[in-house]
All heavy atoms as an XYZ file, in Angstrom:
848
protein
N       2.953     20.635      5.687
C       1.715     19.965      5.375
C       1.971     18.468      5.244
O       3.105     18.032      5.121
C       1.119     20.522      4.071
C       1.840     20.110      2.804
C       3.021     20.982      2.481
O       3.567     21.670      3.353
N       3.446     20.936      1.232
N       0.874     17.711      5.237
C       0.983     16.267      5.131
C       1.477     15.889      3.737
O       0.995     16.384      2.725
C      -0.373     15.595      5.397
C      -0.291     14.098      5.137
C      -0.826     15.865      6.832
N       2.470     15.008      3.710
C       2.962     14.452      2.449
C       3.097     12.948      2.581
O       3.576     12.448      3.619
C       4.304     15.050      2.060
C       4.223     16.453      1.476
C       5.512     16.852      0.793
O       6.592     16.722      1.354
N       5.392     17.349     -0.433
N       2.678     12.247      1.549
C       2.807     10.804      1.467
C       3.415     10.490      0.108
O       2.833     10.841     -0.923
C       1.443     10.127      1.607
C       0.700     10.380      2.922
C      -0.748      9.931      2.820
C       1.390      9.659      4.066
N       4.576      9.867      0.100
C       5.293      9.612     -1.141
C       5.530      8.113     -1.296
O       6.291      7.513     -0.535
C       6.630     10.367     -1.180
C       7.339     10.097     -2.494
C       6.405     11.868     -0.994
N       4.855      7.540     -2.295
C       4.972      6.108     -2.560
C       6.105      5.815     -3.538
O       6.449      6.664     -4.382
C       3.672      5.545     -3.147
C       2.444      5.712     -2.279
C       1.635      6.929     -2.651
O       2.208      7.903     -3.187
O       0.407      6.912     -2.429
N       6.645      4.625     -3.437
C       7.650      4.152     -4.385
C       7.632      2.630     -4.395
O       7.001      2.007     -3.533
C       9.042      4.660     -4.007
O       9.421      4.173     -2.733
N       8.323      2.059     -5.364
C       8.472      0.612     -5.413
C       7.642     -0.101     -6.456
O       7.771     -1.315     -6.630
N       6.783      0.621     -7.153
C       5.984     -0.012     -8.189
C       6.821     -0.362     -9.405
O       8.004     -0.026     -9.495
N       6.191     -1.059    -10.338
C       6.877     -1.430    -11.564
C       6.162     -2.528    -12.292
O       5.016     -2.862    -11.979
N       6.872     -3.091    -13.270
C       6.353     -4.195    -14.075
C       6.933     -5.496    -13.539
O       8.162     -5.615    -13.366
C       6.734     -3.998    -15.532
C       6.413     -5.141    -16.501
C       4.914     -5.370    -16.599
C       7.015     -4.849    -17.872
N       6.070     -6.469    -13.277
C       6.522     -7.754    -12.742
C       5.719     -8.864    -13.412
O       4.553     -8.657    -13.791
C       6.364     -7.782    -11.208
C       4.915     -7.652    -10.787
C       6.999     -9.022    -10.609
N       6.347    -10.024    -13.566
C       5.646    -11.162    -14.149
C       4.711    -11.796    -13.140
O       4.932    -11.684    -11.917
C       6.655    -12.195    -14.636
C       7.496    -11.730    -15.814
C       8.362    -12.844    -16.374
O       8.601    -13.860    -15.715
N       8.829    -12.669    -17.593
N       3.671    -12.464    -13.604
C       2.802    -13.198    -12.678
C       3.613    -14.153    -11.800
O       4.535    -14.814    -12.280
C       1.862    -13.967    -13.623
C       1.802    -13.116    -14.852
C       3.181    -12.539    -14.995
N       3.264    -14.170    -10.517
C       4.002    -14.976     -9.558
C       5.147    -14.246     -8.895
O       5.738    -14.752     -7.933
N       5.459    -13.060     -9.393
C       6.555    -12.281     -8.846
C       6.174    -11.503     -7.604
O       5.045    -11.594     -7.102
N       7.148    -10.719     -7.136
C       6.962     -9.952     -5.901
C       7.405     -8.501     -6.090
O       8.276     -8.210     -6.917
C       7.796    -10.555     -4.770
O       7.386    -11.873     -4.470
N       6.784     -7.634     -5.321
C       7.189     -6.236     -5.223
C       6.993     -5.777     -3.787
O       6.107     -6.285     -3.087
C       6.349     -5.337     -6.137
C       6.644     -5.332     -7.641
C       5.598     -4.484     -8.359
C       8.035     -4.817     -7.935
N       7.787     -4.798     -3.391
C       7.616     -4.175     -2.077
C       7.412     -2.686     -2.282
O       8.304     -1.993     -2.783
C       8.834     -4.408     -1.201
C       8.636     -3.954      0.244
C       9.957     -3.881      0.967
N       9.807     -3.819      2.415
C      10.752     -3.354      3.229
N      11.908     -2.916      2.736
N      10.550     -3.327      4.539
N       6.242     -2.221     -1.887
C       5.927     -0.797     -1.969
C       6.279     -0.117     -0.654
O       6.144     -0.710      0.424
C       4.448     -0.590     -2.266
C       3.877     -1.312     -3.484
C       2.416     -0.922     -3.676
C       4.688     -1.033     -4.727
N       6.701      1.136     -0.754
C       6.987      1.948      0.421
C       6.220      3.251      0.333
O       5.976      3.766     -0.763
C       8.487      2.265      0.514
O       9.261      1.102      0.610
N       5.853      3.791      1.476
C       5.201      5.098      1.550
C       5.846      5.855      2.704
O       5.693      5.457      3.867
C       3.708      4.944      1.775
S       2.844      6.489      2.126
N       6.556      6.914      2.369
C       7.197      7.744      3.379
C       6.301      8.925      3.701
O       5.866      9.651      2.794
C       8.567      8.237      2.897
C       9.219      9.118      3.951
C       9.473      7.056      2.560
N       6.030      9.103      4.982
C       5.104     10.131      5.441
C       5.843     11.274      6.131
O       6.883     11.065      6.755
C       4.092      9.522      6.402
N       5.258     12.461      6.039
C       5.786     13.611      6.748
C       4.662     14.601      7.003
O       3.602     14.533      6.379
C       6.908     14.285      5.942
O       6.429     14.735      4.698
N       4.895     15.490      7.963
C       3.929     16.548      8.230
C       2.883     16.208      9.279
O       1.976     17.019      9.519
N       2.983     15.032      9.892
C       2.060     14.661     10.962
C       2.749     13.608     11.843
O       3.813     13.095     11.499
C       0.741     14.125     10.403
C       0.853     12.840      9.616
C       0.510     11.616     10.177
C       1.286     12.857      8.294
C       0.596     10.439      9.446
C       1.384     11.695      7.556
C       1.046     10.476      8.122
N       2.118     13.313     12.972
C       2.680     12.333     13.905
C       2.320     10.938     13.404
O       1.270     10.378     13.734
C       2.154     12.563     15.322
O       2.424     13.918     15.708
C       2.846     11.623     16.296
N       3.208     10.383     12.603
C       2.955      9.132     11.887
C       2.515      8.013     12.838
O       1.577      7.279     12.540
C       4.224      8.731     11.144
C       4.129      7.461     10.367
C       3.472      7.419      9.142
C       4.718      6.292     10.840
C       3.393      6.241      8.416
C       4.655      5.120     10.122
C       3.986      5.093      8.900
N       3.167      7.919     13.978
C       2.930      6.795     14.889
C       1.559      6.851     15.555
O       1.191      5.918     16.272
C       4.022      6.746     15.952
O       4.045      7.963     16.686
N       0.804      7.910     15.325
C      -0.521      8.047     15.939
C      -1.664      7.636     15.022
O      -2.824      7.633     15.447
C      -0.750      9.498     16.384
O       0.152      9.866     17.404
N      -1.351      7.279     13.789
C      -2.397      7.060     12.793
C      -2.372      5.667     12.185
O      -1.305      5.133     11.861
C      -2.283      8.078     11.661
C      -2.701      9.459     12.078
C      -1.800     10.325     12.685
C      -4.019      9.883     11.895
C      -2.195     11.594     13.093
C      -4.415     11.147     12.294
C      -3.502     11.991     12.901
O      -3.894     13.243     13.296
N      -3.582      5.113     11.999
C      -3.731      3.966     11.124
C      -3.366      4.386      9.701
O      -3.709      5.490      9.264
C      -5.174      3.450     11.157
O      -5.423      2.898     12.463
C      -5.421      2.384     10.111
N      -2.658      3.512      9.022
C      -2.261      3.774      7.638
C      -2.866      2.706      6.732
O      -3.072      1.560      7.144
C      -0.748      3.792      7.502
C      -0.069      4.919      8.267
S      -0.540      6.561      7.697
C       0.091      6.550      6.015
N      -3.132      3.099      5.514
C      -3.857      2.246      4.579
C      -3.191      2.229      3.198
O      -2.612      3.231      2.776
C      -5.280      2.778      4.401
C      -5.977      3.045      5.715
O      -6.457      2.126      6.356
N      -6.029      4.305      6.120
N      -3.314      1.105      2.534
C      -2.982      1.004      1.113
C      -4.284      0.754      0.349
O      -5.032     -0.171      0.685
C      -2.006     -0.134      0.840
C      -0.595      0.165      1.189
C       0.088     -0.222      2.302
C       0.346      0.903      0.402
N       1.371      0.238      2.261
C       1.559      0.929      1.103
C       0.266      1.557     -0.841
C       2.705      1.578      0.620
C       1.389      2.196     -1.321
C       2.600      2.210     -0.607
N      -4.526      1.567     -0.651
C      -5.629      1.395     -1.575
C      -5.053      1.066     -2.957
O      -3.859      1.251     -3.203
C      -6.447      2.685     -1.688
C      -7.366      2.973     -0.536
C      -6.877      3.426      0.689
C      -8.750      2.811     -0.664
C      -7.732      3.708      1.747
C      -9.617      3.090      0.387
C      -9.102      3.545      1.582
O      -9.957      3.814      2.620
N      -5.924      0.617     -3.838
C      -5.535      0.468     -5.230
C      -6.707      0.837     -6.128
O      -7.873      0.708     -5.734
C      -5.038     -0.938     -5.552
C      -6.077     -2.035     -5.441
C      -5.417     -3.399     -5.674
N      -6.370     -4.496     -5.533
C      -6.031     -5.785     -5.539
N      -4.744     -6.139     -5.693
N      -6.952     -6.715     -5.416
N      -6.349      1.298     -7.322
C      -7.374      1.627     -8.305
C      -6.928      1.147     -9.674
O      -5.891      1.588    -10.187
C      -7.661      3.123     -8.333
C      -8.848      3.469     -9.223
C      -9.440      4.822     -8.892
O      -8.791      5.681     -8.315
N     -10.706      5.005     -9.256
N      -7.724      0.258    -10.219
C      -7.471     -0.265    -11.554
C      -8.305      0.529    -12.560
O      -9.335      1.093    -12.195
C      -7.824     -1.744    -11.618
N      -7.866      0.563    -13.818
C      -8.625      1.303    -14.830
C     -10.079      0.841    -14.900
O     -10.358     -0.356    -14.965
C      -7.882      0.979    -16.127
C      -6.502      0.660    -15.697
C      -6.645     -0.028    -14.362
N     -10.998      1.788    -14.838
C     -12.412      1.473    -14.953
C     -13.032      0.886    -13.710
O     -14.209      0.495    -13.735
N     -12.271      0.800    -12.633
C     -12.800      0.219    -11.390
C     -12.752      1.236    -10.255
O     -11.996      2.205    -10.298
C     -11.997     -1.030    -11.011
C     -12.144     -2.173    -12.001
C     -11.506     -3.434    -11.459
C     -11.713     -4.605    -12.397
N     -11.102     -5.859    -11.866
N     -13.552      0.975     -9.240
C     -13.554      1.848     -8.068
C     -12.285      1.622     -7.236
O     -11.698      0.540     -7.250
C     -14.792      1.566     -7.209
C     -16.091      1.995     -7.869
C     -17.274      1.900     -6.922
O     -17.097      1.456     -5.776
O     -18.388      2.261     -7.345
N     -11.918      2.663     -6.511
C     -10.788      2.546     -5.602
C     -11.136      1.525     -4.510
O     -12.239      1.533     -3.963
C     -10.468      3.906     -4.997
C      -9.178      3.975     -4.232
C      -8.813      5.407     -3.944
N      -8.403      6.104     -5.163
C      -7.888      7.336     -5.172
N      -7.744      7.998     -4.029
N      -7.538      7.913     -6.289
N     -10.174      0.680     -4.177
C     -10.401     -0.428     -3.256
C      -9.394     -0.385     -2.116
O      -8.186     -0.227     -2.362
C     -10.246     -1.748     -4.040
C     -10.304     -3.001     -3.212
C     -10.032     -4.258     -4.022
O      -9.058     -4.257     -4.811
O     -10.783     -5.238     -3.875
N      -9.881     -0.560     -0.888
C      -8.991     -0.661      0.262
C      -8.344     -2.041      0.258
O      -9.041     -3.051      0.317
C      -9.754     -0.436      1.560
C      -8.967     -0.616      2.854
C      -7.792      0.342      2.930
C      -9.882     -0.434      4.062
N      -7.029     -2.081      0.214
C      -6.294     -3.342      0.139
C      -5.857     -3.819      1.519
O      -6.020     -4.993      1.858
C      -5.061     -3.186     -0.773
C      -4.215     -4.455     -0.772
C      -5.481     -2.812     -2.186
N      -5.281     -2.918      2.313
C      -4.750     -3.307      3.615
C      -4.669     -2.102      4.532
O      -4.486     -0.975      4.072
C      -3.369     -3.941      3.457
N      -4.798     -2.379      5.839
C      -4.682     -1.338      6.853
C      -3.807     -1.846      7.979
O      -3.761     -3.052      8.246
C      -6.055     -0.979      7.419
O      -6.902     -0.452      6.432
N      -3.162     -0.900      8.672
C      -2.334     -1.268      9.818
C      -2.537     -0.230     10.919
O      -2.560      0.976     10.656
C      -0.851     -1.404      9.411
C      -0.022     -1.948     10.562
C      -0.286     -0.096      8.874
C       1.370     -2.433     10.123
N      -2.685     -0.713     12.142
C      -2.928      0.155     13.290
C      -1.669      0.965     13.623
O      -0.580      0.660     13.140
C      -3.345     -0.695     14.484
O      -2.300     -1.582     14.836
N      -1.805      1.981     14.466
C      -0.654      2.850     14.756
C       0.580      2.123     15.273
O       1.707      2.491     14.912
C      -1.211      3.813     15.807
C      -2.658      3.925     15.453
C      -3.049      2.536     15.026
N       0.390      1.105     16.096
C       1.550      0.384     16.626
C       1.954     -0.797     15.746
O       2.974     -1.438     15.987
C       1.263     -0.148     18.034
O       0.175     -1.080     17.943
C       0.923      0.977     18.991
N       1.131     -1.101     14.757
C       1.390     -2.245     13.890
C       0.837     -3.549     14.414
O       0.993     -4.589     13.778
N       0.158     -3.495     15.553
C      -0.327     -4.724     16.167
C      -1.544     -5.329     15.491
O      -1.823     -6.513     15.672
N      -2.264     -4.525     14.732
C      -3.457     -5.021     14.042
C      -3.386     -4.688     12.562
O      -3.066     -3.550     12.190
C      -4.718     -4.393     14.638
C      -5.017     -4.942     16.017
O      -5.239     -6.135     16.182
N      -5.013     -4.080     17.008
N      -3.673     -5.678     11.750
C      -3.691     -5.496     10.307
C      -4.974     -6.100      9.736
O      -5.551     -7.024     10.316
C      -2.482     -6.169      9.630
O      -2.469     -7.562      9.959
C      -1.176     -5.536     10.093
N      -5.396     -5.561      8.621
C      -6.569     -6.074      7.914
C      -6.308     -6.048      6.423
O      -5.604     -5.164      5.929
C      -7.811     -5.221      8.235
C      -8.286     -5.422      9.653
O      -8.878     -6.438      9.978
N      -8.012     -4.453     10.502
N      -6.909     -7.033      5.731
C      -6.691     -7.172      4.296
C      -8.015     -7.457      3.583
O      -8.899     -8.128      4.137
C      -5.737     -8.337      4.007
C      -4.382     -8.208      4.646
C      -4.133     -8.714      5.913
C      -3.344     -7.561      3.973
C      -2.891     -8.582      6.509
C      -2.095     -7.429      4.558
C      -1.874     -7.948      5.823
O      -0.633     -7.809      6.401
N      -8.105     -7.002      2.361
C      -9.210     -7.429      1.515
C      -9.001     -8.913      1.198
O      -7.856     -9.397      1.122
C      -9.278     -6.575      0.232
C      -8.074     -6.832     -0.673
C     -10.573     -6.803     -0.517
N     -10.093     -9.635      1.043
C      -9.994    -11.096      0.888
C      -9.099    -11.509     -0.272
O      -8.379    -12.510     -0.195
C     -11.382    -11.695      0.702
C     -12.154    -11.775      2.008
O     -11.581    -11.726      3.088
N     -13.466    -11.884      1.905
N      -9.122    -10.737     -1.343
C      -8.409    -11.145     -2.551
C      -6.890    -11.137     -2.398
O      -6.193    -11.716     -3.246
C      -8.815    -10.241     -3.724
O      -8.524     -8.890     -3.435
N      -6.362    -10.515     -1.356
C      -4.901    -10.468     -1.184
C      -4.435    -11.202      0.068
O      -3.227    -11.300      0.308
C      -4.369     -9.013     -1.156
C      -4.875     -8.231     -2.357
C      -4.715     -8.300      0.142
N      -5.350    -11.715      0.850
C      -4.967    -12.409      2.083
C      -4.055    -13.591      1.764
O      -4.320    -14.368      0.845
C      -6.206    -12.897      2.825
C      -6.940    -11.800      3.576
C      -8.154    -12.346      4.320
C      -8.877    -11.241      5.052
N     -10.102    -11.726      5.733
N      -2.977    -13.693      2.532
C      -2.008    -14.755      2.312
C      -0.955    -14.424      1.276
O       0.033    -15.155      1.138
N      -1.143    -13.332      0.539
C      -0.163    -12.939     -0.490
C       0.501    -11.600     -0.169
O       1.669    -11.402     -0.480
C      -0.848    -12.832     -1.859
C      -1.479    -14.131     -2.326
C      -1.956    -14.019     -3.775
N      -2.990    -13.008     -3.949
C      -2.888    -11.980     -4.794
N      -1.792    -11.804     -5.518
N      -3.889    -11.112     -4.905
N      -0.256    -10.684      0.417
C       0.261     -9.348      0.727
C       0.461     -9.212      2.235
O      -0.298     -9.769      3.028
C      -0.723     -8.272      0.282
C      -0.859     -8.092     -1.209
C      -0.340     -8.995     -2.119
C      -1.546     -6.991     -1.707
C      -0.477     -8.810     -3.488
C      -1.698     -6.788     -3.075
C      -1.162     -7.702     -3.956
N       1.466     -8.414      2.613
C       1.712     -8.121      4.022
C       1.968     -6.626      4.182
O       2.869     -6.078      3.529
C       2.917     -8.905      4.550
O       2.705    -10.312      4.372
C       3.133     -8.610      6.035
N       1.182     -5.993      5.040
C       1.401     -4.590      5.356
C       2.214     -4.500      6.641
O       2.020     -5.293      7.578
C       0.060     -3.820      5.490
C       0.301     -2.315      5.606
C      -0.790     -4.351      6.633
C      -0.978     -1.483      5.503
N       3.141     -3.558      6.682
C       3.956     -3.362      7.886
C       4.336     -1.886      7.964
O       4.106     -1.124      7.018
C       5.203     -4.253      7.849
O       6.030     -3.920      6.745
N       4.902     -1.505      9.083
C       5.302     -0.111      9.244
C       6.538     -0.024     10.123
O       6.796     -0.886     10.963
C       4.167      0.722      9.847
C       3.766      0.354     11.244
C       2.445      1.034     11.622
N       2.570      2.482     11.671
C       1.514      3.308     11.603
N       0.284      2.820     11.479
N       1.700      4.625     11.654
N       7.289      1.055      9.912
C       8.448      1.382     10.738
C       8.223      2.810     11.223
O       8.442      3.773     10.472
C       9.732      1.258      9.928
C      10.976      1.475     10.765
O      10.880      2.102     11.845
O      12.055      1.036     10.346
N       7.760      2.947     12.450
C       7.426      4.276     12.960
C       8.663      5.150     13.137
O       8.567      6.380     13.101
C       6.651      4.170     14.265
C       5.213      3.720     14.042
O       4.695      3.741     12.917
N       4.558      3.283     15.106
N       9.817      4.545     13.307
C      11.053      5.331     13.420
C      11.422      5.975     12.085
O      12.115      6.998     12.053
C      12.191      4.451     13.902
N      10.964      5.359     10.988
C      11.268      5.874      9.655
C      10.056      6.535      8.997
O      10.130      6.920      7.828
C      11.782      4.744      8.764
C      13.099      4.151      9.211
C      13.576      3.068      8.250
C      14.929      2.508      8.686
N      15.413      1.452      7.761
N       8.946      6.625      9.731
C       7.714      7.213      9.177
C       7.338      6.571      7.840
O       6.957      7.259      6.879
C       7.866      8.729      8.983
C       7.778      9.496     10.287
O       7.671      8.907     11.360
N       7.841     10.812     10.204
N       7.434      5.264      7.804
C       7.233      4.541      6.548
C       6.297      3.357      6.749
O       6.410      2.630      7.734
C       8.574      4.051      5.983
O       9.443      5.179      5.799
C       8.381      3.348      4.652
N       5.395      3.196      5.788
C       4.534      2.021      5.736
C       4.871      1.260      4.461
O       5.162      1.872      3.426
C       3.041      2.398      5.818
C       2.624      3.319      4.690
C       2.160      1.178      5.883
N       4.844     -0.058      4.563
C       5.239     -0.927      3.454
C       4.078     -1.835      3.046
O       3.182     -2.123      3.842
C       6.414     -1.809      3.863
C       7.616     -1.071      4.371
C       7.835     -0.907      5.740
C       8.541     -0.528      3.488
C       8.935     -0.225      6.218
C       9.650      0.156      3.957
C       9.842      0.304      5.320
O      10.950      0.992      5.782
N       4.139     -2.290      1.808
C       3.233     -3.337      1.346
C       4.074     -4.347      0.571
O       4.523     -4.053     -0.537
C       2.109     -2.778      0.473
C       1.033     -3.783      0.097
C       0.237     -4.235      1.329
C       0.085     -3.212     -0.956
N       4.284     -5.497      1.186
C       4.984     -6.587      0.521
C       3.962     -7.398     -0.260
O       2.999     -7.896      0.325
C       5.704     -7.477      1.537
C       6.401     -8.681      0.936
C       7.584     -8.297      0.065
O       8.398     -7.452      0.442
N       7.704     -8.930     -1.099
N       4.185     -7.522     -1.556
C       3.231     -8.204     -2.427
C       3.912     -9.400     -3.066
O       4.877     -9.222     -3.829
C       2.710     -7.242     -3.493
C       2.116     -5.963     -2.927
S       1.362     -4.914     -4.173
C       2.789     -4.497     -5.167
N       3.428    -10.579     -2.742
C       3.972    -11.825     -3.287
C       2.915    -12.518     -4.149
O       1.730    -12.205     -4.068
C       4.407    -12.752     -2.163
C       5.499    -12.156     -1.298
O       6.332    -11.385     -1.775
N       5.505    -12.502     -0.020
N       3.377    -13.468     -4.946
C       2.470    -14.248     -5.801
C       1.520    -13.343     -6.575
O       0.307    -13.570     -6.621
C       1.665    -15.246     -4.952
O       2.523    -16.099     -4.243
N       2.090    -12.342     -7.187
C       1.267    -11.340     -7.879
C       0.538    -11.936     -9.067
O       1.050    -12.833     -9.759
C       2.137    -10.162     -8.315
C       2.473     -9.190     -7.176
C       3.681     -8.339     -7.527
C       1.275     -8.310     -6.857
N      -0.666    -11.425     -9.287
C      -1.532    -11.877    -10.371
C      -1.845    -10.696    -11.295
O      -1.804     -9.534    -10.855
C      -2.840    -12.414     -9.794
C      -2.674    -13.510     -8.759
C      -4.021    -13.903     -8.165
C      -3.869    -14.991     -7.111
N      -5.185    -15.379     -6.532
N      -2.214    -10.971    -12.531
C      -2.575     -9.869    -13.437
C      -3.672     -8.967    -12.873
O      -3.654     -7.756    -13.092
C      -3.025    -10.595    -14.705
C      -2.226    -11.862    -14.693
C      -2.140    -12.256    -13.249
N      -4.584     -9.553    -12.118
C      -5.669     -8.744    -11.549
C      -5.214     -7.834    -10.410
O      -6.005     -7.028     -9.915
C      -6.818     -9.639    -11.070
C      -6.408    -10.772    -10.153
C      -6.200    -12.088    -10.893
O      -5.601    -12.071    -12.005
O      -6.625    -13.138    -10.346
N      -3.964     -7.942    -10.000
C      -3.402     -6.991     -9.025
C      -2.921     -5.702     -9.691
O      -2.530     -4.757     -8.998
C      -2.236     -7.629     -8.270
C      -2.648     -8.800     -7.402
O      -3.701     -8.701     -6.725
O      -1.918     -9.814     -7.391
N      -2.928     -5.667    -11.009
C      -2.499     -4.471    -11.730
C      -3.377     -3.285    -11.359
O      -4.610     -3.347    -11.459
C      -2.561     -4.723    -13.244
O      -1.599     -5.733    -13.584
C      -2.253     -3.448    -14.021
N      -2.736     -2.213    -10.901
C      -3.454     -1.022    -10.447
C      -2.444      0.044    -10.035
O      -1.249     -0.235     -9.914
C      -4.356     -1.362     -9.259
N      -2.962      1.231     -9.791
C      -2.191      2.245     -9.080
C      -2.418      2.025     -7.592
O      -3.563      1.955     -7.135
C      -2.622      3.670     -9.474
C      -1.878      4.697     -8.632
C      -2.379      3.911    -10.964
N      -1.337      1.890     -6.849
C      -1.413      1.658     -5.408
C      -1.134      2.974     -4.691
O      -0.133      3.651     -4.973
C      -0.429      0.575     -4.991
C      -0.916     -0.804     -5.355
C      -0.923     -1.238     -6.678
C      -1.410     -1.673     -4.383
C      -1.403     -2.485     -7.029
C      -1.885     -2.934     -4.723
C      -1.882     -3.325     -6.036
O      -2.365     -4.570     -6.364
N      -2.037      3.293     -3.767
C      -2.042      4.617     -3.158
C      -2.029      4.485     -1.640
O      -2.806      3.693     -1.081
C      -3.284      5.412     -3.584
C      -3.454      5.366     -5.118
C      -3.200      6.853     -3.108
C      -4.845      5.634     -5.596
N      -1.183      5.239     -1.007
C      -1.064      5.267      0.445
C      -2.020      6.330      0.991
O      -2.176      7.400      0.402
C       0.380      5.608      0.773
S       0.791      5.809      2.500
N      -2.653      6.022      2.121
C      -3.580      6.975      2.715
C      -3.454      6.993      4.227
O      -3.413      5.940      4.864
C      -5.024      6.641      2.335
C      -6.051      7.627      2.906
C      -7.443      7.211      2.522
C      -8.481      8.185      3.063
N      -8.564      8.163      4.535
N      -3.408      8.180      4.765
C      -3.461      8.381      6.208
C      -4.931      8.359      6.634
O      -5.767      9.017      5.999
C      -2.830      9.718      6.553
C      -3.104     10.270      7.939
C      -2.495     11.651      8.068
C      -2.950     12.365      9.319
N      -4.338     12.843      9.182
N      -5.265      7.614      7.652
C      -6.647      7.589      8.114
C      -7.122      8.993      8.460
O      -6.416      9.761      9.106
C      -6.784      6.683      9.331
O      -6.710      5.340      8.952
N      -8.311      9.328      8.001
C      -8.868     10.648      8.235
C      -8.579     11.632      7.128
O      -9.017     12.786      7.181
N      -7.851     11.196      6.110
C      -7.593     12.093      4.996
C      -6.198     11.946      4.486
O      -5.421     11.126      4.956
N      -5.842     12.719      3.470
C      -4.498     12.793      2.891
C      -4.102     11.543      2.147
O      -3.849     10.482      2.743
C      -3.445     13.103      3.959
O      -3.729     14.345      4.576
N      -4.030     11.676      0.850
C      -3.653     10.609     -0.062
C      -2.289     10.906     -0.663
O      -1.934     12.060     -0.887
C      -4.664     10.510     -1.202
C      -6.051     10.170     -0.800
C      -7.021     11.019     -0.340
C      -6.655      8.870     -0.835
N      -8.176     10.322     -0.095
C      -7.989      9.017     -0.383
C      -6.212      7.597     -1.206
C      -8.869      7.925     -0.296
C      -7.086      6.528     -1.120
C      -8.395      6.696     -0.663
N      -1.568      9.828     -0.985
C      -0.368      9.985     -1.783
C      -0.730     10.093     -3.250
O      -1.910     10.111     -3.619
N       0.303     10.160     -4.096
C       0.056     10.295     -5.537
C      -0.064      8.935     -6.223
O      -0.566      8.856     -7.351
C       1.178     11.115     -6.191
C       2.439     10.345     -6.546
C       3.257      9.929     -5.345
O       3.020     10.367     -4.225
N       4.251      9.076     -5.576
N       0.383      7.888     -5.568
C       0.251      6.541     -6.104
C       1.487      6.066     -6.837
O       2.303      6.863     -7.311
N       1.600      4.741     -6.936
C       2.670      4.112     -7.699
C       2.052      2.978     -8.522
O       1.235      2.216     -8.013
C       3.796      3.610     -6.782
O       4.874      3.111     -7.563
C       3.337      2.538     -5.804
N       2.427      2.903     -9.786
C       1.829      1.940    -10.702
C       2.442      0.561    -10.509
O       3.668      0.411    -10.500
C       2.026      2.387    -12.147
C       1.514      1.418    -13.195
C      -0.003      1.342    -13.234
O      -0.681      2.374    -13.260
N      -0.553      0.129    -13.250
N       1.579     -0.434    -10.393
C       1.992     -1.838    -10.370
C       1.334     -2.532    -11.562
O       0.113     -2.489    -11.707
C       1.569     -2.521     -9.058
C       1.822     -4.025     -9.133
C       2.320     -1.911     -7.882
N       2.154     -3.118    -12.402
C       1.653     -3.844    -13.569
C       2.165     -5.275    -13.517
O       3.376     -5.497    -13.433
C       2.108     -3.176    -14.872
O       1.661     -1.809    -14.895
C       1.542     -3.900    -16.085
N       1.231     -6.219    -13.533
C       1.572     -7.637    -13.490
C       1.221     -8.241    -14.847
O       0.052     -8.346    -15.208
C       0.827     -8.371    -12.366
C       1.304     -9.823    -12.289
C       1.029     -7.656    -11.039
N       2.247     -8.585    -15.593
C       2.033     -9.063    -16.959
C       3.237     -9.864    -17.425
O       4.374     -9.582    -17.032
C       1.816     -7.873    -17.897
O       1.728     -8.306    -19.239
N       2.959    -10.842    -18.264
C       4.051    -11.614    -18.857
C       4.447    -11.028    -20.202
O       5.364    -11.530    -20.854
C       3.631    -13.078    -19.008
O       2.432    -13.178    -19.734
């Protein structure tokens, strides 16, 4: 079955960086757009970034443009989210999603001094 396993979250100070990873299995990874969402306490789940199957096209929510970079390694069935210049408002559970369904369990990112 489809599995998506995120890692790389943690506690970081404002201005710091983190790199999230999502390892996929159970489907042909290179055929699907992959997405990173986030959900903060009391807020709706938000699409943060998407990447096309070949990695040639990416999209970001306005609030992270210029700070976050989504990438993928189809040989490793892995999608990444590089997060730089982190702000307290980036605090959330970050969740990997395969287009058309299947969510990971999420990884907590906390930005605080």
